[in-house]
Structures are given as structure tokens and as C-alpha cells.
N, CA, C and O atoms as a GROMACS GRO file, in nm:
protein
  252
    1MET      N    1  -1.235   0.382  -0.315
    1MET     CA    2  -1.096   0.420  -0.300
    1MET      C    3  -1.010   0.306  -0.354
    1MET      O    4  -1.042   0.188  -0.340
    2LYS      N    5  -0.899   0.344  -0.416
    2LYS     CA    6  -0.809   0.245  -0.475
    2LYS      C    7  -0.665   0.278  -0.440
    2LYS      O    8  -0.623   0.394  -0.448
    3LEU      N    9  -0.590   0.177  -0.401
    3LEU     CA   10  -0.448   0.193  -0.373
    3LEU      C   11  -0.368   0.173  -0.500
    3LEU      O   12  -0.402   0.090  -0.585
    4SER      N   13  -0.260   0.249  -0.512
    4SER     CA   14  -0.164   0.227  -0.620
    4SER      C   15  -0.025   0.253  -0.564
    4SER      O   16  -0.008   0.321  -0.464
    5VAL      N   17   0.075   0.196  -0.632
    5VAL     CA   18   0.212   0.214  -0.589
    5VAL      C   19   0.298   0.248  -0.711
    5VAL      O   20   0.280   0.190  -0.819
    6ASP      N   21   0.389   0.340  -0.692
    6ASP     CA   22   0.485   0.375  -0.796
    6ASP      C   23   0.600   0.274  -0.785
    6ASP      O   24   0.679   0.282  -0.692
    7PRO      N   25   0.609   0.179  -0.879
    7PRO     CA   26   0.712   0.075  -0.866
    7PRO      C   27   0.854   0.129  -0.879
    7PRO      O   28   0.948   0.068  -0.828
    8ILE      N   29   0.871   0.241  -0.945
    8ILE     CA   30   1.004   0.300  -0.959
    8ILE      C   31   1.043   0.374  -0.829
    8ILE      O   32   1.158   0.368  -0.787
    9GLY      N   33   0.947   0.441  -0.768
    9GLY     CA   34   0.974   0.517  -0.647
    9GLY      C   35   0.984   0.432  -0.521
    9GLY      O   36   1.049   0.472  -0.425
   10CYS      N   37   0.920   0.315  -0.521
   10CYS     CA   38   0.919   0.229  -0.403
   10CYS      C   39   1.060   0.179  -0.373
   10CYS      O   40   1.135   0.143  -0.464
   11ARG      N   41   1.096   0.177  -0.245
   11ARG     CA   42   1.227   0.130  -0.200
   11ARG      C   43   1.216   0.005  -0.113
   11ARG      O   44   1.312  -0.034  -0.047
   12ALA      N   45   1.099  -0.057  -0.111
   12ALA     CA   46   1.075  -0.185  -0.043
   12ALA      C   47   1.100  -0.179   0.108
   12ALA      O   48   1.162  -0.269   0.164
   13HIS      N   49   1.052  -0.074   0.172
   13HIS     CA   50   1.062  -0.065   0.318
   13HIS      C   51   0.964  -0.161   0.386
   13HIS      O   52   0.992  -0.212   0.494
   14GLY      N   53   0.848  -0.184   0.323
   14GLY     CA   54   0.751  -0.280   0.376
   14GLY      C   55   0.655  -0.227   0.480
   14GLY      O   56   0.574  -0.304   0.532
   15LEU      N   57   0.660  -0.099   0.511
   15LEU     CA   58   0.570  -0.044   0.613
   15LEU      C   59   0.424  -0.058   0.572
   15LEU      O   60   0.337  -0.082   0.656
   16CYS      N   61   0.397  -0.042   0.443
   16CYS     CA   62   0.259  -0.050   0.394
   16CYS      C   63   0.198  -0.187   0.424
   16CYS      O   64   0.083  -0.196   0.467
   17ALA      N   65   0.274  -0.293   0.402
   17ALA     CA   66   0.224  -0.428   0.427
   17ALA      C   67   0.205  -0.453   0.577
   17ALA      O   68   0.115  -0.527   0.616
   18ASP      N   69   0.288  -0.392   0.659
   18ASP     CA   70   0.270  -0.404   0.804
   18ASP      C   71   0.141  -0.339   0.849
   18ASP      O   72   0.074  -0.389   0.939
   19LEU      N   73   0.104  -0.227   0.786
   19LEU     CA   74  -0.014  -0.152   0.826
   19LEU      C   75  -0.143  -0.200   0.759
   19LEU      O   76  -0.252  -0.175   0.810
   20LEU      N   77  -0.130  -0.267   0.645
   20LEU     CA   78  -0.250  -0.311   0.572
   20LEU      C   79  -0.229  -0.451   0.513
   20LEU      O   80  -0.233  -0.468   0.391
   21PRO      N   81  -0.207  -0.551   0.599
   21PRO     CA   82  -0.179  -0.686   0.548
   21PRO      C   83  -0.297  -0.750   0.475
   21PRO      O   84  -0.278  -0.845   0.399
   22GLU      N   85  -0.417  -0.698   0.497
   22GLU     CA   86  -0.535  -0.753   0.429
   22GLU      C   87  -0.534  -0.722   0.279
   22GLU      O   88  -0.597  -0.793   0.201
   23ARG      N   89  -0.461  -0.618   0.238
   23ARG     CA   90  -0.462  -0.574   0.097
   23ARG      C   91  -0.324  -0.570   0.033
   23ARG      O   92  -0.313  -0.557  -0.089
   24ILE      N   93  -0.217  -0.581   0.113
   24ILE     CA   94  -0.082  -0.567   0.059
   24ILE      C   95   0.005  -0.683   0.106
   24ILE      O   96   0.020  -0.708   0.226
   25LEU      N   97   0.061  -0.754   0.010
   25LEU     CA   98   0.159  -0.859   0.038
   25LEU      C   99   0.293  -0.812  -0.015
   25LEU      O  100   0.298  -0.722  -0.100
   26LEU      N  101   0.400  -0.870   0.033
   26LEU     CA  102   0.532  -0.836  -0.018
   26LEU      C  103   0.584  -0.951  -0.104
   26LEU      O  104   0.568  -1.068  -0.069
   27ASP      N  105   0.648  -0.915  -0.217
   27ASP     CA  106   0.708  -1.020  -0.301
   27ASP      C  107   0.841  -1.064  -0.240
   27ASP      O  108   0.878  -1.019  -0.132
   28GLU      N  109   0.911  -1.150  -0.308
   28GLU     CA  110   1.034  -1.206  -0.252
   28GLU      C  111   1.145  -1.104  -0.233
   28GLU      O  112   1.241  -1.130  -0.162
   29TRP      N  113   1.133  -0.986  -0.296
   29TRP     CA  114   1.232  -0.879  -0.279
   29TRP      C  115   1.185  -0.770  -0.183
   29TRP      O  116   1.257  -0.673  -0.159
   30GLY      N  117   1.064  -0.786  -0.129
   30GLY     CA  118   1.011  -0.691  -0.033
   30GLY      C  119   0.927  -0.580  -0.092
   30GLY      O  120   0.889  -0.486  -0.022
   31TYR      N  121   0.895  -0.590  -0.221
   31TYR     CA  122   0.812  -0.490  -0.286
   31TYR      C  123   0.664  -0.526  -0.271
   31TYR      O  124   0.629  -0.644  -0.270
   32PRO      N  125   0.577  -0.425  -0.259
   32PRO     CA  126   0.436  -0.453  -0.235
   32PRO      C  127   0.364  -0.506  -0.359
   32PRO      O  128   0.388  -0.463  -0.472
   33VAL      N  129   0.276  -0.601  -0.333
   33VAL     CA  130   0.184  -0.654  -0.433
   33VAL      C  131   0.045  -0.622  -0.380
   33VAL      O  132   0.005  -0.673  -0.275
   34LEU      N  133  -0.029  -0.538  -0.452
   34LEU     CA  134  -0.159  -0.491  -0.405
   34LEU      C  135  -0.271  -0.582  -0.450
   34LEU      O  136  -0.268  -0.635  -0.562
   35ALA      N  137  -0.369  -0.600  -0.365
   35ALA     CA  138  -0.488  -0.675  -0.401
   35ALA      C  139  -0.565  -0.596  -0.507
   35ALA      O  140  -0.568  -0.473  -0.504
   36ALA      N  141  -0.625  -0.667  -0.600
   36ALA     CA  142  -0.702  -0.602  -0.706
   36ALA      C  143  -0.833  -0.545  -0.651
   36ALA      O  144  -0.887  -0.593  -0.552
   37GLY      N  145  -0.880  -0.442  -0.717
   37GLY     CA  146  -1.010  -0.384  -0.683
   37GLY      C  147  -1.001  -0.274  -0.579
   37GLY      O  148  -0.894  -0.244  -0.527
   38PRO      N  149  -1.116  -0.215  -0.550
   38PRO     CA  150  -1.121  -0.105  -0.454
   38PRO      C  151  -1.100  -0.152  -0.311
   38PRO      O  152  -1.122  -0.269  -0.278
   39VAL      N  153  -1.056  -0.060  -0.229
   39VAL     CA  154  -1.037  -0.087  -0.086
   39VAL      C  155  -1.175  -0.088  -0.020
   39VAL      O  156  -1.252   0.008  -0.038
   40PRO      N  157  -1.209  -0.192   0.054
   40PRO     CA  158  -1.338  -0.195   0.123
   40PRO      C  159  -1.348  -0.078   0.222
   40PRO      O  160  -1.249  -0.037   0.282
   41PRO      N  161  -1.469  -0.023   0.237
   41PRO     CA  162  -1.487   0.091   0.327
   41PRO      C  163  -1.431   0.069   0.468
   41PRO      O  164  -1.382   0.163   0.530
   42ALA      N  165  -1.439  -0.052   0.518
   42ALA     CA  166  -1.389  -0.080   0.654
   42ALA      C  167  -1.238  -0.067   0.664
   42ALA      O  168  -1.185  -0.054   0.774
   43LEU      N  169  -1.167  -0.071   0.551
   43LEU     CA  170  -1.020  -0.065   0.552
   43LEU      C  171  -0.964   0.068   0.501
   43LEU      O  172  -0.842   0.083   0.491
   44VAL      N  173  -1.050   0.163   0.469
   44VAL     CA  174  -1.002   0.290   0.412
   44VAL      C  175  -0.912   0.364   0.511
   44VAL      O  176  -0.810   0.420   0.470
   45ALA      N  177  -0.946   0.367   0.637
   45ALA     CA  178  -0.862   0.438   0.735
   45ALA      C  179  -0.723   0.372   0.743
   45ALA      O  180  -0.622   0.442   0.752
   46ASP      N  181  -0.719   0.240   0.741
   46ASP     CA  182  -0.590   0.170   0.744
   46ASP      C  183  -0.512   0.196   0.614
   46ASP      O  184  -0.390   0.209   0.618
   47ALA      N  185  -0.581   0.202   0.502
   47ALA     CA  186  -0.516   0.230   0.374
   47ALA      C  187  -0.457   0.371   0.374
   47ALA      O  188  -0.349   0.393   0.320
   48ARG      N  189  -0.527   0.466   0.433
   48ARG     CA  190  -0.473   0.603   0.444
   48ARG      C  191  -0.345   0.604   0.527
   48ARG      O  192  -0.247   0.669   0.491
   49ARG      N  193  -0.346   0.532   0.638
   49ARG     CA  194  -0.227   0.523   0.722
   49ARG      C  195  -0.110   0.459   0.648
   49ARG      O  196   0.004   0.504   0.660
   50ALA      N  197  -0.140   0.354   0.573
   50ALA     CA  198  -0.034   0.285   0.498
   50ALA      C  199   0.027   0.377   0.393
   50ALA      O  200   0.149   0.380   0.377
   51ALA      N  201  -0.056   0.452   0.321
   51ALA     CA  202  -0.005   0.545   0.220
   51ALA      C  203   0.074   0.657   0.285
   51ALA      O  204   0.179   0.697   0.234
   52ALA      N  205   0.026   0.708   0.397
   52ALA     CA  206   0.095   0.818   0.465
   52ALA      C  207   0.227   0.774   0.527
   52ALA      O  208   0.318   0.855   0.543
   53ALA      N  209   0.238   0.646   0.562
   53ALA     CA  210   0.359   0.596   0.628
   53ALA      C  211   0.472   0.568   0.530
   53ALA      O  212   0.586   0.548   0.572
   54CYS      N  213   0.444   0.566   0.401
   54CYS     CA  214   0.548   0.536   0.302
   54CYS      C  215   0.657   0.643   0.308
   54CYS      O  216   0.630   0.760   0.283
   55PRO      N  217   0.781   0.604   0.341
   55PRO     CA  218   0.888   0.703   0.356
   55PRO      C  219   0.926   0.774   0.227
   55PRO      O  220   0.985   0.882   0.231
   56VAL      N  221   0.895   0.715   0.112
   56VAL     CA  222   0.928   0.778  -0.016
   56VAL      C  223   0.803   0.822  -0.092
   56VAL      O  224   0.811   0.861  -0.208
   57LEU      N  225   0.687   0.814  -0.026
   57LEU     CA  226   0.558   0.856  -0.083
   57LEU      C  227   0.528   0.787  -0.215
   57LEU      O  228   0.477   0.849  -0.308
   58ALA      N  229   0.559   0.657  -0.223
   58ALA     CA  230   0.534   0.580  -0.344
   58ALA      C  231   0.393   0.522  -0.348
   58ALA      O  232   0.347   0.479  -0.454
   59MET      N  233   0.324   0.521  -0.235
   59MET     CA  234   0.190   0.466  -0.230
   59MET      C  235   0.088   0.578  -0.231
   59MET      O  236   0.105   0.681  -0.166
   60ARG      N  237  -0.021   0.556  -0.307
   60ARG     CA  238  -0.128   0.655  -0.318
   60ARG      C  239  -0.263   0.588  -0.294
   60ARG      O  240  -0.283   0.471  -0.327
   61LEU      N  241  -0.353   0.664  -0.236
   61LEU     CA  242  -0.491   0.621  -0.218
   61LEU      C  243  -0.576   0.724  -0.290
   61LEU      O  244  -0.573   0.843  -0.257
   62ARG      N  245  -0.650   0.679  -0.389
   62ARG     CA  246  -0.731   0.770  -0.473
   62ARG      C  247  -0.875   0.724  -0.480
   62ARG      O  248  -0.906   0.607  -0.458
   63LYS      N  249  -0.960   0.819  -0.511
   63LYS     CA  250  -1.104   0.788  -0.529
   63LYS      C  251  -1.127   0.724  -0.662
   63LYS      O  252  -1.241   0.691  -0.696
   0.00000   0.00000   0.00000
């Protein structure tokens, strides 16, 4: 599974980083910076929650 974010659609709410701090950091403007590579199996459930919590649906989790 891999996380991606639509940089145009993102509004920098930061919920994703709160829910998945192991894979998502926020830049100085509050936009997410994703860790490279696939999401480890132990974090897939948290990654799903982070993507679902995005108020503008800018985050995606794909196979």
C-alpha cells in the first residue's frame, strides 16, 4: 500500500500527520510530506484512517 496526496487539493489541515506521524510530517506551511516507499503492514490501518479523515479527500491509499 502506498500513500499519496493531491498537493493542489490539500488545504493543510494536518489531520493526516496527527493520525500517522510515523509516515507523515508537516512542512513549515502545514502541508504533508510523505515518507518514501510503501506503508508497512503494521501501519496500514492507521494509514486508512488518515486518508479517510482528510476533510478535502486529498490523501489516498492505494495498492
